[in-house]
C-alpha positions as a printed NumPy array, in Angstrom:
array([[202.905, 322.525, -36.176],
       [203.971, 324.607, -32.816],
       [203.993, 327.906, -34.812],
       [200.498, 327.112, -36.412],
       [199.023, 326.279, -33.097],
       [200.909, 329.01 , -31.056],
       [201.987, 326.369, -28.744],
       [197.985, 325.579, -27.61 ],
       [197.527, 322.034, -29.131],
       [194.16 , 321.684, -27.366],
       [192.831, 323.225, -30.996],
       [194.379, 320.372, -33.131],
       [191.896, 318.193, -34.837],
       [191.261, 314.777, -32.777],
       [191.812, 312.915, -36.174],
       [194.993, 314.809, -36.77 ],
       [196.642, 314.404, -33.129],
       [195.553, 310.478, -33.345],
       [197.797, 309.954, -36.538],
       [201.11 , 310.187, -34.209],
       [199.731, 307.199, -32.021],
       [202.247, 304.639, -32.284],
       [203.769, 301.296, -30.887],
       [207.549, 300.58 , -31.098],
       [208.847, 296.726, -31.472],
       [210.541, 296.948, -28.287],
       [206.962, 297.693, -26.293],
       [207.296, 301.625, -26.024],
       [204.747, 303.964, -27.259],
       [204.39 , 307.611, -28.849],
       [202.51 , 309.947, -26.769],
       [202.485, 312.465, -29.472],
       [198.772, 311.286, -30.245],
       [198.121, 312.979, -26.656],
       [199.322, 316.472, -28.007],
       [195.851, 317.937, -27.563],
       [196.085, 317.056, -23.732],
       [199.243, 318.636, -23.728],
       [199.151, 321.789, -20.974],
       [201.392, 324.597, -19.755],
       [202.821, 325.024, -23.53 ],
       [202.135, 328.422, -24.361],
       [205.255, 329.506, -21.959],
       [207.546, 327.168, -23.9  ],
       [210.499, 328.399, -26.125],
       [210.893, 326.545, -29.296],
       [213.691, 324.638, -27.583],
       [212.018, 323.648, -24.776],
       [209.071, 322.463, -27.473],
       [211.66 , 320.152, -29.155],
       [212.746, 318.675, -25.424],
       [208.93 , 318.124, -24.763],
       [208.354, 316.618, -28.424],
       [211.29 , 314.317, -28.133],
       [210.004, 313.097, -24.707],
       [206.871, 312.476, -25.962],
       [208.215, 310.563, -28.769],
       [208.993, 307.419, -26.954],
       [207.628, 306.211, -23.576],
       [207.573, 303.406, -21.607],
       [203.65 , 302.612, -21.244],
       [204.155, 301.302, -17.647],
       [205.03 , 304.824, -16.719],
       [201.448, 305.997, -17.415],
       [198.491, 304.306, -15.537],
       [195.625, 304.292, -18.149],
       [196.524, 305.755, -21.469],
       [192.901, 306.245, -22.244],
       [192.265, 308.116, -19.265],
       [194.866, 310.824, -19.811],
       [193.236, 313.847, -19.355],
       [196.415, 316.14 , -19.077],
       [199.984, 316.266, -19.619],
       [202.125, 318.88 , -18.21 ],
       [204.731, 319.925, -20.778],
       [206.949, 321.459, -17.978],
       [207.411, 317.694, -16.789],
       [209.466, 317.165, -20.015],
       [211.559, 320.419, -20.129],
       [215.08 , 320.206, -18.469],
       [215.608, 323.067, -16.259],
       [219.299, 324.405, -17.183],
       [219.458, 325.688, -13.849],
       [219.201, 322.329, -12.16 ],
       [221.71 , 320.812, -14.37 ],
       [224.271, 318.671, -12.377],
       [227.745, 320.053, -12.474],
       [230.59 , 318.964, -10.536],
       [234.174, 320.204,  -9.908],
       [237.144, 318.238,  -9.751],
       [238.404, 319.626,  -6.485],
       [235.102, 319.186,  -4.745],
       [233.151, 316.173,  -5.409],
       [230.467, 316.577,  -2.849],
       [227.485, 314.167,  -3.459],
       [225.608, 314.559,  -0.322],
       [222.769, 316.405,  -1.567],
       [222.419, 314.668,  -4.926],
       [219.41 , 312.814,  -6.051],
       [219.777, 309.619,  -7.356],
       [217.976, 310.277, -10.889],
       [219.838, 313.395, -11.398],
       [223.218, 311.509, -11.379],
       [222.128, 308.821, -13.262],
       [220.932, 311.325, -15.986],
       [224.152, 313.098, -15.589],
       [226.331, 310.06 , -16.32 ],
       [224.172, 309.028, -19.035],
       [224.425, 312.358, -20.943],
       [228.157, 312.103, -20.464],
       [228.462, 308.331, -21.656],
       [225.92 , 309.514, -24.604],
       [228.533, 311.878, -25.649],
       [230.861, 309.188, -26.984],
       [228.231, 306.248, -27.387],
       [225.575, 307.828, -29.71 ],
       [223.435, 304.581, -30.187],
       [221.266, 305.668, -27.077],
       [221.766, 305.277, -23.186],
       [218.647, 303.797, -21.283],
       [220.052, 303.468, -18.186],
       [223.082, 303.457, -15.642],
       [224.103, 301.336, -12.73 ],
       [226.606, 300.004, -10.618],
       [228.131, 296.267, -11.195],
       [225.294, 295.049,  -9.068],
       [222.267, 296.433, -11.241],
       [221.963, 299.47 ,  -8.564],
       [221.151, 303.028,  -9.647],
       [223.802, 305.536,  -8.762],
       [223.052, 306.487,  -4.804],
       [224.821, 307.697,  -1.675],
       [225.142, 303.696,  -1.164],
       [227.5  , 303.28 ,  -3.901],
       [229.035, 306.735,  -3.722],
       [226.939, 307.642,  -6.901],
       [229.296, 305.156,  -8.927],
       [232.62 , 307.603,  -7.806],
       [235.993, 305.961,  -6.775],
       [237.71 , 308.377,  -4.588],
       [240.968, 306.607,  -4.589],
       [241.108, 306.478,  -8.543],
       [239.274, 309.591,  -9.09 ],
       [237.137, 307.649, -11.465],
       [233.365, 306.744, -12.117],
       [232.654, 303.206, -13.194],
       [229.687, 300.95 , -13.67 ],
       [227.534, 299.769, -16.421],
       [225.247, 301.3  , -18.646],
       [222.308, 299.818, -21.051],
       [221.134, 300.428, -24.311],
       [217.916, 298.644, -24.299],
       [218.957, 294.897, -24.   ],
       [222.467, 295.417, -24.174],
       [224.996, 295.951, -21.294],
       [228.323, 298.075, -21.302],
       [230.98 , 298.296, -18.431],
       [232.29 , 301.882, -18.417],
       [234.973, 303.873, -16.734],
       [235.363, 307.968, -16.746],
       [238.559, 308.904, -15.617],
       [241.448, 311.842, -15.843],
       [243.611, 310.99 , -18.414],
       [247.216, 311.418, -16.997],
       [248.517, 312.504, -20.398],
       [245.908, 314.965, -21.424],
       [244.503, 315.941, -18.026],
       [241.026, 315.745, -19.713],
       [238.313, 313.072, -18.524],
       [238.239, 310.258, -20.814],
       [235.441, 307.387, -21.242],
       [236.267, 303.859, -21.851],
       [233.394, 301.153, -22.445],
       [233.142, 297.86 , -23.807],
       [230.367, 295.184, -24.057],
       [229.726, 293.027, -20.848],
       [230.54 , 289.363, -22.25 ],
       [227.811, 286.704, -21.515],
       [229.193, 284.066, -19.461],
       [228.813, 280.739, -21.137],
       [226.799, 278.005, -19.095]])
């Protein structure tokens, strides 16, 4: 489809684009039916188009004010800039210039490398997203990250730490047990 349109989805027939409208059982929706409103696509590489498509495939409708009134969707909003990916050095863990969303995304990607069912959020034990107030879930004493991550309605506790035996970073996670009332 990308090749056929040469990245210009405004040429798609309305009836063709609308067949991609879908509502998931969890309430999320597919915005692929809005392909005709996708702008700034001609500059995308195929890999970037795949990122855009995957992001549009499942969206929380609460993030979009009025779905029927969408006139334009900027494709670049969904393209991850590799230059801005969060990197960290073990010797110099300085979080002073981080944004909470980037750290949550970084931790989510690291967790998703071992928990492949999907990470929908990362928080501290009290439900707060990584931020300067909770040192971005980093514990300087233990040289580890810890908190909770979510997979839709499931909660897990996690810790990321440097293994003393292999000297590589490891991740442990377990489901949060419900407290019986």
